[in-house]
C-alpha positions as CSV (number, residue, x, y, z in Angstrom):
1,M,-20.1,30.6,17.1
2,G,-20.6,31.2,13.4
3,L,-22.3,28.8,11.0
4,K,-19.1,27.9,9.2
5,R,-17.4,26.9,12.4
6,Q,-20.4,24.9,13.5
7,L,-20.4,23.0,10.2
8,Y,-16.7,22.4,10.5
9,I,-17.1,20.9,14.0
10,A,-20.0,18.8,12.7
11,L,-18.3,17.5,9.6
12,A,-14.6,17.3,10.3
13,P,-13.6,14.3,12.4
14,E,-10.4,16.0,13.5
15,A,-12.4,18.8,15.1
16,R,-13.7,16.3,17.7
17,R,-11.7,14.6,20.4
18,S,-13.7,11.3,20.2
19,G,-16.8,9.9,18.8
20,L,-18.9,10.7,15.7
21,S,-21.0,13.8,15.4
22,V,-24.7,13.3,14.7
23,T,-24.1,14.6,11.2
24,N,-21.3,12.2,10.4
25,A,-23.2,9.3,12.0
26,C,-26.1,10.0,9.6
27,I,-23.7,10.1,6.7
28,V,-22.3,6.7,7.7
29,G,-25.8,5.3,8.0
30,L,-26.8,6.7,4.6
31,V,-23.7,5.1,3.0
32,I,-24.6,1.7,4.5
33,L,-28.2,2.1,3.3
34,S,-27.0,3.0,-0.2
35,F,-25.1,-0.3,-0.4
36,L,-28.2,-2.2,0.7
37,F,-30.2,-0.5,-2.0
38,L,-27.4,-1.2,-4.6
39,A,-27.7,-4.9,-3.8
40,L,-31.5,-4.8,-4.0
41,E,-31.4,-3.0,-7.4
42,T,-29.7,-6.0,-8.9
43,E,-32.6,-8.3,-8.0
44,P,-34.8,-8.9,-11.2
45,A,-37.9,-9.7,-9.1
46,L,-37.8,-6.3,-7.5
47,Q,-37.0,-4.5,-10.8
48,A,-40.1,-6.0,-12.3
49,V,-42.3,-4.2,-9.7
50,P,-42.9,-0.5,-10.7
51,G,-43.2,0.5,-7.0
52,W,-39.7,-0.8,-6.2
53,R,-38.2,0.9,-9.3
54,Q,-39.7,4.2,-8.2
55,A,-38.4,3.8,-4.7
56,F,-34.9,3.0,-6.0
57,H,-35.1,6.1,-8.2
58,I,-36.2,8.4,-5.4
59,F,-33.7,7.0,-3.0
60,N,-30.8,7.4,-5.4
61,I,-31.8,11.0,-6.1
62,T,-32.0,11.8,-2.4
63,V,-28.6,10.2,-1.7
64,V,-26.9,12.2,-4.6
65,V,-28.4,15.5,-3.4
66,I,-27.4,14.9,0.2
67,F,-23.8,13.9,-0.7
68,A,-23.5,16.8,-3.1
69,L,-24.6,19.2,-0.4
70,E,-22.3,17.5,2.1
71,Y,-19.3,17.9,-0.3
72,A,-20.1,21.6,-0.9
73,A,-20.4,22.2,2.9
74,R,-17.1,20.4,3.6
75,V,-15.3,22.6,0.9
76,W,-16.9,25.7,2.2
77,C,-16.2,25.2,5.9
78,A,-12.7,23.8,5.3
79,G,-11.4,27.4,5.5
80,V,-11.8,27.2,9.3
81,D,-8.5,25.3,9.2
82,P,-5.7,27.9,8.3
83,L,-4.2,25.4,6.0
84,Y,-7.2,25.5,3.7
85,R,-8.1,29.2,3.7
86,G,-8.5,31.1,0.5
87,L,-8.9,29.8,-3.1
88,G,-5.5,28.0,-3.0
89,G,-6.4,26.3,0.3
90,R,-9.7,25.2,-1.0
91,L,-8.1,23.6,-4.0
92,R,-5.6,21.8,-1.7
93,Y,-8.5,20.5,0.3
94,M,-10.4,19.3,-2.9
95,A,-7.2,17.5,-4.0
96,K,-7.1,15.5,-0.7
97,F,-7.7,11.7,-0.9
98,Y,-10.9,11.8,1.2
99,S,-12.2,14.9,-0.7
100,I,-11.8,13.0,-4.0
101,A,-13.7,10.1,-2.5
102,D,-16.5,12.5,-1.4
103,L,-16.7,13.7,-5.0
104,L,-16.9,10.2,-6.4
105,A,-19.6,9.3,-3.9
106,F,-22.1,11.4,-5.9
107,L,-20.7,12.6,-9.2
108,P,-21.1,9.3,-11.2
109,E,-24.7,9.0,-10.1
110,L,-25.2,12.7,-11.0
111,I,-23.9,11.9,-14.5
112,L,-26.2,8.9,-14.8
113,M,-29.2,11.0,-13.9
114,A,-28.2,13.8,-16.3
115,M,-27.5,11.5,-19.3
116,G,-29.9,8.7,-18.7
117,S,-29.5,5.1,-17.6
118,G,-28.0,3.6,-20.8
119,T,-26.2,0.3,-20.5
120,T,-22.8,1.9,-21.1
121,L,-23.3,4.4,-18.3
122,L,-24.4,1.7,-15.8
123,V,-20.8,0.8,-15.2
124,L,-20.4,4.1,-13.4
125,R,-22.4,2.7,-10.6
126,V,-19.4,0.6,-9.5
127,L,-17.9,3.9,-8.3
128,R,-20.4,3.8,-5.5
129,L,-17.7,1.7,-3.8
130,A,-15.9,5.0,-3.2
131,R,-18.5,5.6,-0.5
132,L,-16.7,3.0,1.6
133,I,-13.9,5.5,1.9
134,K,-16.3,7.9,3.5
135,I,-16.8,5.4,6.3
136,A,-13.1,4.7,6.6
137,R,-12.5,8.4,7.4
138,F,-14.5,7.9,10.7
139,I,-13.1,4.5,11.8
140,P,-9.6,4.6,13.3
141,A,-9.0,0.9,12.5
142,F,-8.9,1.8,8.8
143,D,-6.2,4.4,9.5
144,A,-4.2,1.7,11.4
145,L,-4.7,-0.7,8.5
146,G,-3.1,1.8,6.1
147,A,-0.2,2.5,8.5
148,A,0.4,-1.2,8.9
149,V,0.6,-1.6,5.1
150,R,3.1,1.3,4.9
151,R,5.1,-0.1,7.8
152,A,5.5,-3.5,6.1
153,S,5.5,-2.4,2.5
154,S,9.0,-3.6,1.7
155,L,8.5,-7.0,3.3
156,L,5.1,-7.4,1.6
157,L,6.6,-6.6,-1.8
158,T,9.3,-9.1,-1.2
159,S,7.0,-11.9,-0.2
160,L,4.6,-11.0,-3.0
161,A,7.4,-11.2,-5.5
162,L,8.4,-14.6,-4.1
163,A,4.8,-15.8,-4.4
164,V,4.4,-14.6,-8.0
165,T,7.8,-16.2,-8.9
166,L,6.6,-19.5,-7.4
167,V,3.3,-19.4,-9.3
168,Y,5.1,-18.8,-12.6
169,V,7.8,-21.5,-12.0
170,A,5.1,-24.0,-11.0
171,A,3.1,-23.2,-14.2
172,V,6.2,-23.6,-16.4
173,L,7.1,-26.9,-14.7
174,L,3.6,-28.4,-15.1
175,Y,3.4,-27.2,-18.7
176,F,6.5,-29.2,-19.6
177,V,5.5,-32.2,-17.5
178,E,1.8,-32.4,-18.3
179,G,1.3,-30.2,-21.4
180,I,4.2,-31.5,-23.5
181,G,5.2,-34.8,-21.9
182,G,1.8,-35.8,-20.5
183,V,-1.7,-36.4,-21.9
184,Q,-3.5,-33.2,-20.8
185,Q,-2.8,-31.2,-23.9
186,E,-5.8,-29.0,-23.4
187,A,-5.6,-28.1,-19.7
188,F,-1.8,-27.5,-19.8
189,A,-1.4,-26.6,-23.5
190,S,0.3,-23.3,-22.6
191,I,1.9,-21.6,-19.7
192,P,-1.0,-19.1,-19.3
193,R,-3.4,-22.0,-19.0
194,A,-1.1,-23.7,-16.5
195,I,-0.9,-20.5,-14.4
196,W,-4.6,-21.0,-13.6
197,W,-3.9,-24.4,-12.1
198,S,-0.8,-22.9,-10.3
199,V,-2.8,-20.1,-8.7
200,A,-5.7,-22.4,-7.6
201,T,-3.2,-24.9,-6.1
202,L,-0.8,-22.5,-4.3
203,T,-3.7,-20.5,-2.8
204,T,-5.1,-23.9,-1.5
205,V,-8.4,-23.1,-3.3
206,G,-8.2,-26.3,-5.4
207,Y,-11.3,-26.0,-7.7
208,G,-10.5,-29.4,-9.2
209,D,-11.3,-28.4,-12.7
210,V,-7.6,-28.8,-13.7
211,Y,-5.2,-31.3,-12.2
212,P,-2.2,-33.4,-13.2
213,V,-2.8,-37.1,-14.1
214,T,0.7,-38.4,-14.8
215,P,2.8,-39.8,-11.9
216,L,5.6,-37.3,-12.5
217,G,3.0,-34.4,-12.7
218,R,1.4,-35.5,-9.4
219,F,4.8,-35.7,-7.7
220,C,5.7,-32.2,-8.9
221,A,2.3,-30.9,-7.9
222,G,2.7,-32.3,-4.4
223,I,6.1,-30.7,-3.9
224,I,4.8,-27.4,-5.2
225,A,1.7,-27.5,-2.9
226,I,3.9,-28.2,0.2
227,V,6.3,-25.4,-0.7
228,G,3.5,-23.0,-1.6
229,I,1.7,-23.3,1.7
230,G,4.4,-21.3,3.4
231,V,5.3,-19.0,0.5
232,V,1.8,-17.9,-0.3
233,A,0.8,-17.5,3.4
234,L,3.9,-15.4,4.1
235,P,2.3,-12.0,3.1
236,A,-0.5,-12.7,5.5
237,G,1.9,-13.3,8.4
238,V,3.9,-10.2,7.6
239,F,0.8,-8.0,7.5
240,A,-0.6,-9.5,10.7
241,S,2.7,-8.8,12.5
242,A,2.8,-5.2,11.2
243,F,-0.8,-4.6,12.1
244,S,-0.3,-5.9,15.6
245,D,2.8,-3.7,16.1
246,E,0.9,-0.7,14.8
247,L,-2.0,-1.2,17.2
248,R,0.4,-1.8,20.1
249,E,2.2,1.5,19.4
250,R,-1.0,3.4,19.1
251,E,-2.2,2.0,22.4
252,L,1.1,3.0,24.1
253,S,0.9,6.4,22.6
254,S,-2.6,6.9,23.8
255,L,-1.6,5.8,27.3
256,R,1.4,8.2,27.3
257,T,-0.9,11.1,26.2
258,E,-3.4,10.3,29.0
259,L,-0.6,10.1,31.6
260,E,0.8,13.4,30.5
261,Q,-2.6,15.0,30.6
262,T,-3.1,13.6,34.1
263,R,0.2,15.0,35.3
264,A,-0.6,18.4,33.7
265,D,-4.0,18.4,35.5
266,A,-2.4,17.5,38.8
267,A,0.2,20.2,38.4
268,A,-2.5,22.7,37.6
269,E,-4.4,21.7,40.7
270,K,-1.3,22.2,42.9
271,L,-0.8,25.7,41.4
272,D,-4.4,26.6,42.2
273,E,-3.9,25.5,45.8
């Protein structure tokens, strides 16, 4: 077996029937470790210690080098799949969603190291979140999550539109009741300000920084809160149902595949006899 095919089997999840290869397991571990170090880098007490700053710097360089080599290896061995052979095939592979995520996993940090760590460039570190997608590639649940969103996309958009409409209507209502006809000119002085109250109320967060004080305002707020419990929770119910249906279908599909394989094995044994 050639080196390219060995790399393909080690790096491509679709090349394995089940489980993670040792290489991909190490990549997942490195991604998790990079998020831990990202959190520690924001701690001023650690940044004040030269030893920790040096450790962060060395670790970041190591991660960037490893992810860059991994990206290059993935592009190189992608040609094992006939779909990605040749220059055009490699370009198609590099344009894939997961390939772009692999690129973003190291390229921003590489730019930071090449240009320095100025305050403006520090915002590029937020792109480290793209490394989460590297983990999603190896976890089937994330794939099921995306399929559930696609399955319920129309219902989710409808429920989201209904929720946004209710938020706006509630803000307009309280603006006229409290902002114009009431005494809270500052808190409800405009519809955009009232939207903050509306969002906090309808999502049941209830910060308590803004609230109606007039009897009519409180009455309207109570009605809005009762109606909003169902409307704002509707997208969660739609998604939960779609996710459950997706998992059930995948389980049934897996059982059918196993049954067909068992029948094929039994038929092959009979032929051998």
